[in-house]
C-alpha positions as CSV (number, residue, x, y, z in Angstrom):
1,R,32.1,-5.7,86.1
2,R,30.9,-8.2,84.4
3,D,29.4,-8.3,80.7
4,H,26.1,-8.6,79.8
5,P,25.9,-12.3,77.9
6,N,24.2,-11.0,75.1
7,T,26.8,-7.7,74.3
8,M,29.5,-10.7,74.4
9,M,28.2,-12.5,71.9
10,L,27.4,-9.3,69.6
11,R,31.2,-8.6,69.8
12,I,32.3,-12.0,69.3
13,F,29.7,-11.9,65.9
14,S,31.1,-8.2,64.8
15,V,34.6,-9.8,65.1
16,L,34.3,-13.0,63.0
17,T,31.8,-10.4,60.3
18,L,35.5,-8.5,59.5
19,S,37.6,-11.2,59.4
20,I,34.8,-12.9,56.7
21,S,34.9,-9.5,55.1
22,F,38.4,-8.9,54.7
23,S,39.1,-12.5,53.3
24,L,36.7,-12.0,50.9
25,A,37.9,-8.3,50.0
26,S,41.5,-10.2,49.6
27,N,40.0,-13.1,47.1
28,T,38.1,-10.8,45.1
29,Q,39.6,-10.6,41.5
30,T,39.5,-7.0,39.6
31,I,37.7,-7.3,36.5
32,I,38.1,-5.1,33.3
33,R,35.6,-5.0,30.7
34,V,37.0,-4.4,26.7
35,R,34.5,-4.2,23.9
36,T,36.0,-4.4,20.7
37,V,34.8,-3.3,17.3
38,D,32.2,-5.0,16.6
39,G,30.4,-4.7,19.8
40,S,31.2,-7.8,21.6
41,V,32.8,-7.0,25.5
42,I,35.7,-9.2,26.8
43,R,36.4,-9.5,30.3
44,V,39.7,-9.7,31.5
45,P,41.1,-10.4,35.2
46,L,43.7,-7.2,36.2
47,N,46.7,-9.2,37.9
48,T,48.9,-7.7,40.3
49,D,52.0,-7.8,37.7
50,D,52.8,-9.1,33.7
51,G,54.5,-12.6,35.2
52,D,57.7,-10.8,34.8
53,G,57.4,-8.4,37.8
54,S,56.2,-5.3,36.1
55,P,52.9,-3.5,36.4
56,P,50.0,-4.5,34.1
57,T,49.9,-1.9,30.9
58,L,47.1,-1.1,28.9
59,S,48.6,-2.9,26.2
60,S,49.4,-6.2,27.9
61,I,45.1,-5.6,28.7
62,L,44.4,-5.5,25.7
63,S,46.7,-8.4,24.8
64,A,44.8,-10.2,27.2
65,A,41.5,-9.4,25.1
66,G,42.4,-11.1,22.1
67,V,43.0,-6.8,20.1
68,D,45.7,-7.1,17.9
69,I,47.1,-3.5,18.7
70,D,50.2,-4.4,16.6
71,G,48.6,-5.6,12.9
72,N,45.4,-3.2,13.7
73,S,47.5,0.1,12.8
74,G,45.5,1.2,10.4
75,D,46.3,3.8,7.9
76,D,49.9,4.8,7.1
77,D,50.3,7.4,10.2
78,G,49.9,4.9,12.5
79,D,48.1,7.3,14.7
80,S,44.4,5.9,13.6
81,L,43.7,3.1,16.7
82,Q,42.3,4.3,19.5
83,C,40.8,3.0,23.0
84,Q,37.9,5.2,25.4
85,L,38.2,4.9,28.9
86,G,34.8,5.4,30.5
87,S,31.3,4.6,29.0
88,P,30.7,5.8,25.8
89,G,29.4,9.6,25.3
90,K,30.3,10.6,29.1
91,A,32.2,13.8,29.9
92,N,34.7,12.1,31.9
93,S,35.6,9.2,29.6
94,Q,39.4,9.8,27.7
95,T,40.4,8.8,24.7
96,F,43.9,7.2,23.9
97,H,46.1,6.0,21.1
98,I,47.0,2.9,21.1
99,S,49.2,2.6,17.9
100,P,52.8,1.5,18.3
101,S,54.2,4.8,17.8
102,S,52.0,6.2,20.8
103,S,53.2,5.9,24.3
104,D,49.7,5.2,26.1
105,R,49.9,2.2,25.3
106,D,53.0,1.9,27.7
107,K,50.8,3.7,30.9
108,T,49.9,1.7,34.0
109,A,46.4,0.2,35.3
110,S,47.4,2.2,38.5
111,V,48.0,5.8,36.3
112,L,44.8,5.2,34.3
113,G,42.8,4.9,37.2
114,L,41.2,1.4,36.6
115,K,39.5,-0.1,39.0
116,H,36.3,-3.5,39.4
117,G,34.2,-3.2,35.7
118,S,36.4,-0.3,34.2
119,M,35.0,-0.6,30.6
120,I,37.9,-0.1,27.8
121,T,36.2,0.7,24.3
122,I,38.0,0.4,20.9
123,L,37.5,3.0,18.5
124,P,37.1,2.1,15.2
125,P,39.6,3.6,12.7
126,P,38.3,6.6,11.6
127,M,36.9,6.7,8.0
128,K,39.0,8.3,4.4
129,Q,38.6,11.8,4.0
130,Q,37.9,10.6,-0.1
131,Q,35.3,7.6,1.7
132,Q,33.6,10.5,3.7
133,Q,33.5,12.7,0.4
134,S,32.0,9.9,-1.7
135,D,29.6,8.4,1.3
136,S,27.9,12.3,2.2
137,S,27.3,12.9,-1.7
138,S,25.5,10.0,-2.1
139,T,23.6,10.8,0.8
140,D,22.7,14.0,-0.2
141,T,22.0,12.4,-4.0
142,T,19.5,10.3,-1.5
143,N,17.7,13.0,0.2
144,D,17.4,15.3,-2.8
145,S,15.9,12.5,-5.1
146,N,13.2,11.5,-2.2
147,N,12.4,15.5,-1.8
148,N,12.4,15.8,-5.0
149,R,9.9,12.5,-5.6
150,Y,6.0,12.7,-5.7
151,N,4.5,10.8,-3.6
152,P,0.8,9.3,-4.6
153,Y,0.2,8.2,-1.0
154,P,2.1,10.8,1.4
155,D,0.8,8.3,4.2
156,L,2.2,5.4,3.0
157,A,5.7,7.1,2.6
158,K,9.4,6.0,3.3
159,S,11.4,9.1,4.2
160,T,14.1,6.9,3.7
161,S,14.9,3.8,1.9
162,F,15.5,0.4,3.7
163,S,19.2,0.3,2.8
164,T,20.3,3.7,3.5
165,A,18.6,3.1,6.9
166,A,20.5,-0.3,6.9
167,R,24.0,0.8,6.4
168,R,23.4,3.9,8.7
169,A,22.8,1.5,11.5
170,R,25.8,-0.7,10.8
171,A,28.0,2.6,10.8
172,L,26.4,3.7,14.1
173,S,27.3,0.4,15.5
174,R,31.1,0.2,15.1
175,G,32.4,0.3,18.6
176,V,28.9,1.8,20.5
177,S,26.3,0.4,21.7
178,R,23.3,2.9,20.4
179,G,23.7,1.6,17.2
180,S,22.9,-2.3,18.0
181,S,20.2,-1.1,20.7
182,Y,16.5,-2.2,20.1
183,E,15.6,1.6,19.0
184,S,17.6,1.1,15.7
185,L,16.7,-1.8,15.2
186,S,13.2,-0.6,15.4
187,R,13.5,2.6,13.5
188,V,15.7,0.4,10.2
189,R,12.3,-1.9,10.5
190,E,10.0,0.9,10.0
191,T,11.3,2.1,6.7
192,M,10.1,-0.9,5.3
193,H,6.3,-1.4,3.4
194,V,4.2,-3.2,4.9
195,V,2.4,-5.5,1.9
196,E,-0.7,-6.8,2.6
197,P,-4.3,-7.7,0.5
198,Q,-6.5,-4.6,-0.2
199,S,-10.3,-5.2,-0.3
200,D,-11.1,-2.3,-1.3
201,G,-9.9,0.7,-3.9
202,P,-11.5,3.9,-4.4
203,L,-14.0,2.2,-7.4
204,S,-16.7,-0.6,-6.2
205,R,-17.2,-1.3,-10.2
206,V,-16.4,-0.1,-13.9
207,Y,-18.4,-0.2,-17.2
208,V,-16.6,-1.1,-20.0
209,C,-17.8,0.3,-23.2
210,C,-18.2,-3.1,-25.8
211,V,-18.1,-1.5,-29.0
212,G,-14.3,-0.4,-28.0
213,A,-12.9,-3.3,-26.2
214,A,-14.1,-5.6,-29.4
215,R,-12.9,-2.8,-31.8
216,F,-9.7,-3.3,-29.9
217,Q,-9.5,-7.0,-29.9
218,Q,-9.9,-6.2,-33.4
219,H,-6.7,-4.3,-33.8
220,C,-5.2,-7.3,-31.7
221,I,-5.5,-9.1,-34.7
222,A,-2.6,-9.7,-36.9
223,N,-3.6,-8.8,-40.9
224,N,-7.5,-8.8,-39.8
225,T,-8.2,-9.7,-43.1
226,P,-10.7,-12.9,-44.0
227,S,-7.9,-14.5,-45.3
228,S,-6.7,-15.0,-42.0
229,A,-9.4,-17.1,-40.8
230,A,-8.4,-19.9,-43.2
231,S,-8.5,-23.3,-42.0
232,V,-6.4,-26.2,-42.4
233,T,-7.5,-29.4,-44.2
234,K,-6.1,-32.5,-42.4
235,G,-7.3,-35.7,-43.9
236,T,-11.5,-34.7,-44.8
237,K,-11.9,-32.3,-41.8
238,K,-10.6,-29.0,-42.0
239,Q,-9.1,-27.2,-39.1
240,P,-9.4,-23.6,-37.7
241,V,-5.9,-21.8,-38.2
242,D,-5.9,-19.3,-34.5
243,P,-5.3,-16.0,-35.6
244,K,-2.0,-14.2,-35.0
245,V,-1.9,-11.9,-32.0
246,E,0.3,-8.9,-31.9
247,N,-0.7,-7.4,-28.2
248,R,-1.2,-3.9,-28.1
249,I,-1.7,-1.4,-25.3
250,A,-4.3,1.6,-25.3
251,L,-5.9,4.4,-22.8
252,L,-8.7,4.8,-21.3
253,F,-11.3,8.1,-21.3
254,G,-14.7,7.9,-19.2
255,T,-15.9,9.6,-16.6
256,I,-16.3,9.0,-13.0
257,N,-19.7,9.1,-10.7
258,K,-20.8,7.8,-8.2
259,E,-24.3,5.2,-7.7
260,R,-26.7,3.7,-5.3
261,V,-24.6,0.1,-4.2
262,D,-28.5,-1.3,-4.7
263,Q,-29.2,-1.5,-8.2
264,S,-31.9,-4.0,-8.2
265,S,-34.3,-2.9,-11.2
266,R,-37.3,-3.6,-9.1
267,K,-39.0,-0.6,-8.3
268,K,-40.2,-0.1,-4.6
269,A,-43.9,0.9,-3.8
270,R,-43.1,4.5,-2.6
271,T,-45.6,5.9,0.2
272,S,-45.5,9.2,2.3
273,L,-43.9,6.9,4.7
274,S,-41.1,5.7,2.9
275,S,-37.6,7.0,3.3
276,T,-35.9,8.8,1.2
277,H,-32.5,7.5,-1.1
278,E,-30.5,10.0,0.5
279,E,-29.9,6.7,3.4
280,D,-29.2,4.9,0.3
281,K,-25.6,3.8,0.7
282,M,-23.9,5.3,-2.4
283,C,-20.8,4.3,-3.8
284,G,-17.9,5.0,-6.9
285,V,-18.4,4.0,-10.1
286,A,-16.5,4.6,-13.3
287,K,-17.9,4.6,-17.2
288,V,-15.6,4.3,-20.0
289,H,-17.0,5.8,-22.8
290,A,-13.9,5.7,-25.6
291,V,-10.2,3.6,-25.8
292,W,-7.6,5.3,-27.0
293,E,-4.9,3.7,-28.8
294,P,-1.5,5.5,-28.7
295,P,0.0,5.7,-32.8
296,F,2.8,3.7,-33.8
297,Q,3.1,0.9,-31.9
298,K,5.6,-1.9,-31.8
299,P,5.2,-4.6,-30.1
300,P,8.5,-6.9,-29.1
301,L,9.1,-10.3,-29.1
302,D,7.2,-10.7,-32.5
303,G,3.5,-9.1,-31.0
304,R,3.8,-11.5,-27.7
305,H,3.8,-7.9,-25.7
306,Y,2.7,-5.0,-25.9
307,D,4.7,-1.7,-26.0
308,E,4.1,0.1,-23.1
309,D,7.2,2.8,-24.0
310,C,4.8,4.4,-26.9
311,L,2.5,5.6,-23.9
312,L,4.8,6.2,-20.9
313,S,7.7,8.1,-22.9
314,S,4.5,10.6,-23.4
315,Y,2.7,10.5,-20.6
316,D,3.8,13.0,-18.2
317,G,0.9,14.6,-16.2
318,E,2.8,17.6,-15.2
319,S,4.0,18.5,-18.7
320,I,-0.4,18.0,-20.0
321,K,-1.5,20.0,-17.2
322,E,1.1,22.9,-18.0
323,N,0.3,22.7,-21.5
324,S,-3.8,22.2,-21.0
325,N,-3.5,26.1,-21.5
326,N,-1.4,26.4,-24.4
327,V,-3.0,24.7,-27.3
328,A,-0.3,27.1,-29.6
329,K,3.1,25.4,-28.6
330,Q,5.7,24.4,-30.6
331,K,4.7,20.8,-30.7
332,E,1.6,18.4,-29.6
333,S,2.0,14.8,-29.1
334,A,-0.4,12.5,-29.9
335,T,-1.5,11.4,-26.3
336,E,-1.8,15.3,-25.0
337,R,-4.1,15.9,-28.1
338,A,-5.9,13.0,-27.8
339,V,-6.3,14.3,-23.3
340,R,-7.1,17.9,-24.4
341,V,-9.7,16.6,-27.0
342,A,-11.4,14.1,-24.1
343,N,-11.1,16.9,-21.5
344,Y,-13.2,19.1,-24.1
345,L,-16.0,16.3,-24.7
346,G,-16.3,16.0,-20.1
347,M,-13.7,12.8,-19.8
348,Q,-10.4,11.7,-18.1
349,P,-8.0,9.2,-18.3
350,I,-9.5,6.9,-15.9
351,G,-7.2,3.5,-16.9
352,W,-5.7,1.8,-19.3
353,I,-5.9,-1.6,-21.3
354,F,-3.5,-3.9,-22.5
355,S,-3.9,-7.0,-23.8
356,Y,-2.1,-10.7,-23.8
357,A,-1.8,-13.9,-25.4
358,D,0.2,-16.3,-23.4
359,E,-1.4,-18.9,-21.5
360,N,0.7,-18.7,-18.0
361,R,-1.1,-16.1,-17.1
362,H,-3.4,-18.3,-16.2
363,E,-1.2,-21.8,-15.1
364,D,-1.7,-21.7,-11.6
365,G,-5.1,-21.7,-9.7
366,D,-4.7,-18.4,-8.2
367,A,-2.9,-16.5,-10.4
368,L,-4.3,-13.3,-12.1
369,P,-4.3,-11.9,-16.0
370,V,-2.0,-8.9,-14.2
371,H,2.0,-10.2,-13.4
372,G,4.9,-7.6,-11.9
373,R,5.8,-6.0,-15.0
374,D,1.9,-5.1,-15.7
375,A,1.3,-4.1,-12.4
376,I,4.8,-1.7,-12.6
377,V,3.1,0.2,-16.0
378,G,-0.1,0.7,-14.4
379,S,1.4,2.2,-11.4
380,K,3.6,4.8,-13.5
381,L,0.8,5.6,-15.6
382,Q,-1.6,6.0,-12.0
383,I,1.3,8.2,-10.6
384,E,0.9,10.6,-13.9
385,T,-2.9,10.7,-13.8
386,M,-2.2,11.5,-10.1
387,K,0.0,14.4,-11.3
388,L,-2.2,16.0,-13.7
389,L,-5.6,15.1,-11.2
390,G,-5.1,15.4,-8.7
391,R,-4.3,12.7,-6.1
392,E,-7.8,11.8,-5.4
393,D,-9.5,11.3,-8.5
394,G,-6.1,10.4,-10.1
395,G,-6.3,7.7,-7.6
396,K,-9.3,6.6,-9.2
397,F,-7.6,4.5,-11.9
398,I,-8.8,1.3,-13.7
399,T,-6.5,-1.7,-14.7
400,L,-8.1,-3.9,-17.8
401,T,-6.8,-7.2,-19.3
402,L,-7.7,-8.5,-22.5
403,D,-7.6,-12.0,-23.7
404,G,-6.3,-11.4,-27.4
405,R,-7.2,-14.8,-28.3
406,L,-10.7,-14.5,-26.9
407,G,-11.5,-11.2,-25.5
408,A,-12.1,-12.5,-22.6
409,T,-11.9,-8.9,-20.1
410,E,-11.0,-8.6,-16.6
411,A,-10.9,-5.6,-14.2
412,F,-8.3,-4.4,-11.6
413,Q,-7.1,-1.7,-9.6
414,L,-3.5,-1.4,-7.9
415,S,-2.8,-1.4,-3.9
416,D,-2.0,1.7,-2.5
417,V,1.2,0.4,-1.2
418,C,1.8,-0.7,-5.1
419,V,2.0,2.3,-6.6
420,Q,3.9,4.0,-3.5
421,M,6.7,1.5,-4.3
422,V,6.5,2.2,-7.5
423,A,7.0,5.5,-6.6
424,E,9.4,5.0,-4.3
425,D,11.7,2.5,-6.7
426,V,11.7,-0.6,-4.8
427,L,10.1,-3.0,-7.4
428,C,12.6,-4.7,-9.8
429,V,11.4,-4.7,-13.9
430,P,11.0,-7.7,-14.8
431,V,12.5,-8.4,-18.1
432,V,10.3,-10.1,-20.7
433,D,12.5,-13.1,-22.0
434,E,11.9,-15.1,-25.6
435,K,10.6,-18.1,-23.8
436,L,8.0,-15.1,-21.7
437,T,8.5,-16.3,-18.6
438,S,5.8,-15.3,-16.1
439,T,6.8,-12.2,-14.1
440,R,4.0,-13.3,-11.9
441,F,6.6,-12.8,-8.8
442,I,8.8,-9.5,-8.3
443,K,12.3,-9.2,-7.2
444,L,12.4,-6.3,-4.5
445,K,15.2,-3.5,-3.8
446,D,14.5,-3.5,-0.6
447,P,12.7,-6.4,2.0
448,V,9.2,-6.0,2.6
449,L,7.2,-7.0,5.0
450,V,4.5,-10.1,4.2
451,S,3.1,-11.6,7.0
452,G,4.9,-9.8,10.0
453,E,8.3,-11.7,7.7
454,E,10.5,-9.5,5.7
455,T,10.9,-11.1,2.1
456,K,12.3,-9.5,-1.1
457,R,10.3,-11.4,-3.5
458,L,6.9,-10.2,-4.0
459,D,4.0,-12.3,-5.0
460,S,1.7,-9.3,-7.9
461,V,-1.5,-11.3,-6.6
462,L,-0.9,-9.0,-3.4
463,L,-0.6,-5.6,-5.3
464,L,-4.6,-6.2,-7.0
465,V,-7.3,-4.9,-6.0
466,N,-10.6,-7.1,-8.1
467,T,-13.3,-4.8,-9.1
468,A,-16.5,-5.5,-10.2
469,M,-17.2,-5.2,-14.5
470,L,-19.8,-4.3,-16.2
471,S,-20.7,-3.8,-19.8
472,H,-21.9,-0.8,-21.6
473,V,-21.8,1.6,-24.8
474,G,-19.4,4.5,-24.4
475,L,-20.6,7.7,-25.6
476,Y,-17.9,8.3,-28.0
477,S,-17.6,4.6,-29.2
478,G,-19.0,5.1,-32.5
479,G,-17.4,5.4,-35.6
480,E,-16.8,2.8,-39.4
481,D,-15.2,0.3,-37.6
482,A,-17.2,-0.7,-34.8
483,P,-19.8,-4.0,-35.2
484,F,-23.1,-1.7,-34.4
485,G,-23.3,2.0,-34.1
486,G,-22.1,4.0,-31.1
487,S,-24.2,6.3,-29.3
488,V,-22.4,9.7,-30.8
489,Q,-24.1,9.8,-34.4
490,K,-27.5,8.8,-35.8
491,G,-28.1,6.3,-38.7
492,S,-28.6,9.5,-41.2
493,G,-24.8,10.1,-40.2
494,T,-25.7,13.5,-38.2
495,L,-24.9,13.8,-34.4
496,L,-27.2,13.0,-31.7
497,F,-28.5,15.8,-29.6
498,K,-26.0,15.3,-26.5
499,A,-22.8,15.0,-28.9
500,R,-23.7,18.4,-30.5
501,K,-24.3,19.9,-27.3
502,R,-21.0,19.5,-25.5
503,T,-19.5,20.1,-29.1
504,L,-21.2,23.5,-29.2
505,S,-20.1,24.8,-25.2
506,V,-16.5,23.8,-26.2
507,L,-16.8,26.6,-28.9
508,E,-18.7,28.6,-26.9
509,N,-16.2,29.0,-23.5
510,S,-13.2,29.0,-25.6
511,N,-12.8,33.0,-25.3
512,G,-11.1,33.6,-28.5
513,S,-8.2,31.2,-27.6
514,G,-8.1,30.4,-31.1
515,S,-8.3,26.1,-31.0
516,D,-11.8,26.5,-32.4
517,G,-10.2,25.0,-35.4
518,K,-8.2,22.4,-34.0
519,L,-11.4,21.2,-32.0
520,I,-13.1,20.4,-34.9
521,A,-10.3,18.6,-37.3
522,T,-9.4,16.1,-34.2
523,T,-13.1,15.3,-33.9
524,V,-14.4,14.9,-37.5
């Protein structure tokens, strides 16, 4: 019986296909993949023999991949170098010792079951016990410090530092694929703070006591006597000599209020159809009523820089809060006494002020008088204030700068990320040298993201929030040293009604705590 022509063609095509498939299969070379310790993958062809007629072994395959199995035995025991056959982390993967004293290195490819595309992973040598203990202790110390750390802004806080996360990612990337994955790199990047300009702060404006600011500037003039304004005669003309300035630091006491954003003095006619004032926008306002200078200040560098230690060493928010009701304690610092008396008079710490006399504060057109060291000091004071008053009230903190030569004053607030980075010890404290080198740019211990780029050098301008400043006369700015009388006492020397009312209310609410005598002694 004769076959149909189409059937005959189908048989011929099948025979040709089988012959071509057999030919390709016979010419296909078996490739073995070898992953080294650094994560790179090397492809090694699996030959039928090693050239001397013997079948390929595990040692010959690794040697062809460039792995020095004889020179990298590792520890003294000689059994530290290992490899893994199969995908890392899988249940069917097998581990073999490839040190010179091991018999696994002489196993053939057929015994190991190597096929085309099989993966051999070189495992990193195990960490020594002493090094493991030191690393675990350092990790525990880091975790303890992070757990005990006070976070002024928990939303911006990082659970671990960039250095710790990067070190862990490098450890995971040794010999396995997960450490070098995009997910691990993304986790490391999430530990970096994002620094960007902050347009608004919790306070929209600050009222600075002009009497207190003028007195503070007078105290910055060394040897403030009429002889300090002497003149030098050059030829027939007398030229005034610039007074010597000893920079100082002070704590600001006042109140936090709310007022309408629109403070125009023009009164609008009101009718029964006029809208109520409840619809007016309100804003946070700080009013400085007293400027308190810590005693025994010792400005370094012959007075060219203020002494921040005299305030930071004694201004502890948690300690002041615990001892606020314990007046009869063993010893009370001057700072704690000032905070307590201010609390009796209805005030709280709302900021700080420092003076400067170096001309390089405005050396650049966009430079501001608050430099890196000043931002760190202000952040530490704000953190202690937040511990004392709480995160919401303590976060309303003002930084005032005063030119000791001219008396020009500017107001700023520190950005939230600045205060949080200081709490996490990310910023390196700049050293003030004899030349008063500008500390505008701050070096960082860990990189941060600025405009999407990593950097370890930060411009302090990005940490500041410009704040409007207005002048007024504080409630407790009176005294003999004031240029003009404050608003605490009358010209006859008697206290004003509002001052007497505040003092009497404190005396009446003391509840027999024994603090009456101390209050009178500190307010007279």
